[in-house]
C-alpha positions in Angstrom: 30.3 55.6 53.8 30.7 54.2 50.3 30.0 57.0 47.8 31.9 58.8 45.2 32.6 62.2 46.5 33.5 63.7 43.1 30.3 62.5 41.5 28.3 63.6 44.5 29.7 67.1 44.1 28.9 67.1 40.4 25.3 66.2 41.1 25.1 68.7 43.9 26.2 71.4 41.4 23.6 70.3 38.8 20.9 70.6 41.4 22.1 73.9 42.9 19.3 75.9 41.1 16.5 73.7 42.6 15.1 75.3 45.8 13.9 72.1 47.5 16.8 69.6 47.6 17.9 67.6 50.6 20.8 65.2 50.9 20.4 62.0 53.0 22.7 59.2 53.6 21.0 56.0 52.7 21.9 52.5 51.6 25.6 53.3 51.5 24.9 56.2 49.2 24.0 59.9 49.2 20.3 60.3 48.2 19.2 63.6 46.7 15.6 64.2 47.7 13.9 66.8 45.4 10.6 68.2 46.4 10.2 65.5 49.1 10.9 62.6 46.7 14.0 60.5 46.1 15.4 61.6 42.7 19.0 60.5 42.5 21.4 58.4 44.6 25.2 58.5 44.2 27.2 55.6 45.5 30.4 53.8 44.6 29.2 50.3 44.6 30.9 47.5 42.7 28.0 47.0 40.3 26.7 50.6 40.0 27.6 54.2 40.6 24.2 55.9 40.6 20.5 55.2 40.8 18.1 57.6 39.1 14.3 57.7 39.3 13.2 58.3 35.7 9.6 56.9 35.8 7.9 54.1 34.0 7.3 55.9 30.7 11.0 56.0 29.7 12.2 53.0 31.7 12.4 50.4 28.9 14.1 52.9 26.5 16.6 53.8 29.1 17.5 50.2 29.6 18.7 50.0 26.0 21.6 52.5 26.7 25.0 51.2 27.6 25.8 51.0 31.3 22.1 51.1 32.3 20.3 48.3 34.0 17.3 47.7 36.2 17.5 48.8 39.8 17.0 45.7 41.9 16.8 46.0 45.6 16.1 43.2 48.0 15.5 40.9 45.0 12.8 43.1 43.6 13.0 45.2 40.4 12.1 48.8 41.0 10.3 49.9 37.9 11.0 53.5 37.0 14.5 53.4 38.7 17.7 52.5 36.9 21.2 51.8 38.1 24.0 53.5 36.1 27.4 52.1 35.7 30.3 54.5 35.3 30.1 53.8 31.5 26.8 55.5 31.3 28.0 58.7 33.0 31.6 59.1 31.9 31.1 62.6 30.5 29.5 65.7 32.0 27.0 65.7 29.1 25.9 62.1 30.0 25.6 63.0 33.7 23.5 66.0 32.9 21.2 63.9 30.7 20.4 61.5 33.5 20.0 64.3 36.1 17.7 66.2 33.8 15.7 63.0 33.1 15.3 62.4 36.8 14.2 66.0 37.4 11.6 65.9 34.6 10.0 62.8 36.2 10.3 64.4 39.7 8.1 67.3 38.5 5.3 64.8 37.7 5.1 63.5 41.3 2.7 64.9 43.8 4.4 66.1 47.0 
């Protein structure tokens, strides 16, 4: 399994206050499912370390940040999802920013 155990634990701790969180191994990563919807994925891939589902409203603005780029899977851009390189989540504050952004969007989704 190719995922960053330290980063996975950090995300786990940031989500500890959320009552409906499940972890699922997927695509060589650990997916965090919040309220029945994929919210965050932690991997340890060569080109990215995390995927976060932030929604289409903040997508373009997010892409302007260093270390953030479009999530492309099977050759298709997944609007509303971004890949984060380690540069985007070097500090606890940066990690918290992305986790909170993903949680805010998650609240808008119907279960």
